[in-house]
N, C-alpha and C positions, 0 to 999 in steps of 0.2 A: 481466411486464416487469422490466427490470433497473435497479437502482441500483448505480452504480459506486462503490466505496471505492477511489479513486485517490490515488496519492502517488509521489514519488520514493522509491527504496529507503531504509529505515532512517529513516523520518520518523513512524513511529508507527502504521502500518496495522495491525499485529499487535495493538497494544493496543486499537485501536478494534474490530477483529474479535472480540477476547476479551470486550470489554463487551457488544457486540451479541449474540453468540452465548449468552453467559450470560443475558441479559435475554429474548431472543427464543426461545431453543431449549432451555431447562431449565425445569423446573416451579417451582423455588424461587429462580432467580436466581444460584445457586452455580455458578461456572465449572466445566466439565468438559472435559478436553483433547480429547475427541472431538467436542465441539459446535462447536469452531472449524473442524473440517473441513467443515461444512455451507456454509461461504463459501469457494467455490473459487477459484483463480487463472485469470485470462484474459489472454492466450491460455495453453492447457495442451495438451500433446501428447495425453495420454490422452483429454480432451474432443473433441479435433478427430478423432482416430482413431475414436471412437465413431460419428460422423456421417460416416465414410468419406472424410475428407480425407488426402491424401498428406502425412504429416507430414515426410517426408524432403526435401521441397522447400519451402524457406522462402517462396517467392513463393506457392505454394498456400495457406500458412497465412495471408498476407496478404490474398489474394483471397477467402478464405472466413471472414473476421472476421464480417461482417454475416449471411452465410448460416447460420453455426452459431448465432448469436444468435437468428435467426428460428426455427430448429428448436428451440432450448431454449425460446423463448417460446410456441410452438405446442403444447407439452405441456400447458401450462395458462396461458392468456393473462390470467387473472385474478389469479394470483399474483405477489408482489414476489419477485425473486431478487436476492440480493447477489453481487457479483464483485469480488474484489480484483484490481486491476491497477496495474503500474507503467508502462504504456504512456503515452506522450503522446497527445493527440487530434490525431493527425496523419493526413494523406493520405500514403500510402507507395504509389509507382508508380501513382497515380490511385486508389487503394482507400482508402476511409475506415475508421476504426476502429470507428465505430457511427454511428447515426442515430436520429431522433426516434420512428421506428416501433418501435424495440426499446429505447429507454432512457427511464426515467422521470425521472432526474436523476443528479448525482453529489455525492458527498461527498469534497471534496479535503482531505487532510491535508497540511499544510505543516510544515516544521520548520526552525529556523534552520540554514543550511548549515554555520555554523561548528561545529555539533554533529554535523550528518550526517556530515561528512568523517571523524570519528573512529570513529563507529559503522560506517560503510561499510568503512572500512580493516580493522577487526576481523573484520567478516563475510566479506570476500573474502580475508582473510589477506594484505594488501598494505600497502605503506607509506603514510603519510600524504600524501606527495607524489604518488603515483600515484593514491590516492584522490580527491585534489584534481583532478588532471589529468581524471579520469573525471567528475567533476561539472561540468567547464568545457567538455567536448567535446560538440558536437552530433553524436554518432554515430549514424548510421542504424540499425545493428544493434548491440545490446549484450547480451552473454550474461549471464544471471543464474541464480543457484542452483547452478552447478557451475564447478569450475576447469577450464579448457581443458587443463591438464597431466593431468587425470585422467579425461577423457572424450573420446570421438571427436567431431569437429565436427559430424558428421551428427546426433547425438543431443543436442546442446546446445540448452537452452530459449532461444529467441530472443525479446527484447522490445524494442520500439521505445521506449528510454526518453528519448534526447535529453539535453541538459544540464539541470541543476537548475532553471535559470530558464526555459528553453523548455517543460519538462515543466509546471512551475507555471502559466505564462501560457497553455498551449495549452487547458486544461480550462476557462477563463474564459468560452469560448463559451456554456456552458449558463447563465452569470450572466444573459445578455441575455434568457433565456427564463424566468428565476426558477425555474430547476431546478438550482441550484448553491448548495452551502453549503461555505464555506471554514471549516476547523477547524485552528486552530494547535495543534501538539503540546503545546506549553507549557501552554495553556490546558486541554487534556485531562488533564495531569498534576497541574497545581496548582489547578485549579478544576474538578475531574472532575464533580461533580453537576450544576452550572449548564450545563457544555458538553455533557454526555450528554443532559440534558433537552432542550436546543436541538437536538441530533441527532435524538432521538426524535420530537420535534414536527414536524421537517422531513420524516421518514419518513412519519408518519401524514399530513400535508399532501399529499405526492406520492401517496400511496395513495388519497386521497380519503375517509379514514375519520376518525372522531371521535376525538380524543385522549383516550386512557385510560392513566393512568399508575399502574402498581402500585408502590406506594411500597416495600413490603418487597422485592419483587424488585429494584427499582432500587438500593437500598442494599446488597443481598446481591452484585449484580453488581459494584458498585464495591469493596466489601470483598474480594472474592475474586479481584480482577484487578489488585491493587497490583503494583508492579515487584518488591516484596520476595517476594510470594506467587508470582508467575511465576517469578522467580529459583530460589526454592525447589523448585518443581515440576519445573523443568528439570533441577535437581541430582538430585532423587530419582527423576524417571521419565522423564527425557529430554523432547525437544521436537521435533516433526515438521518444524521448518524449520531446525534446526541444520545446520551443514555441516562438511565436513573440509577440513584443509589439504593441502599438497602431500605431507606426511608421513603422510597418512591419520589425523591427529589431529583430534578434535572441536574445533571452534570454538564457544566459549560464545556462544548467541544473546542472553541476557539478561546482558550484562556491564557495560555502562556505564549507571548510573542518572543522573538529572538533576544530582545533586551531583558525580558524577565525570566529567560531561562538559559542563562549564561552558565556553562559548565563549571566555571571557576567559583560559583556560588553555591555549588553543590556541598553538603556536609563533608568535611575532610575524610572521614572514615568510609564514606560510600564513594567518593571521588578516587581514593587510594585503591579501594577494592576493584573498581572497574578498570583502572589503568594497569593493575596487575593482571587480571584475568584475560583482558582483551588487548594486552601490550602489542602482539604481533600485528593485528588488525588496526590499531590506532596508529601505529607507526606506518603502516602501509598506505592508509589513508591520509597521512600527514596531520592526524589530530593530535599527535604527540611529537 
């Protein structure tokens, strides 16, 4: 069964996956670059092709979301699988993203959108103004991972992201079923051990197993996945999620740490716009 690691882009999904992969998929808890690859993205072209889906047709992608999940779970219905997704929990053309027959629960990572906008602008190689426009738009189809200038439309990865607010609100459906854990990126960064323990306890609970925490692995996982360590790793060895801009130059993935991405340092007109448009969610999350 699947546990979703869901988030709007640039909200801390990679940090969470690094922590989980270090703790769950290594012997000593020390992060290894290859371990994070065990938590794959959904939807993904290669995965769908593996199960015979025509990936050149975006409607076929949507129609087969749940059928692909069924096939994945049928391989071993007793195992927990983690999937990263930036998809909202939407019905697209009458087709659902997932259902309770295939999902154990969701860990939703949320980040202050006043910080998201700067990281998203860097990651996509665009202006802050254009990044904000993207956060505000409820677009049915949003391309992630590639620049349209550098790749043919038919090969672009398509994810139904929605706006920052709609993405966040959509996954609350699992909250009604006690299968939802909200994790604030800021808590994950500034209070890592307490927050990560809460995440691990949630996973054990969903899996119906007794909570057993390996203290040494826990501490190693945290120490080996700090922003500084990940930034150094990217510089020395590269990182599999980094992108290139329209000039074919690498865009640094771990560029803005918490100090460099202070929401209060955002240009005032952008900050005011975000606070106006997302006022309800910002107050709900105690960002305002």
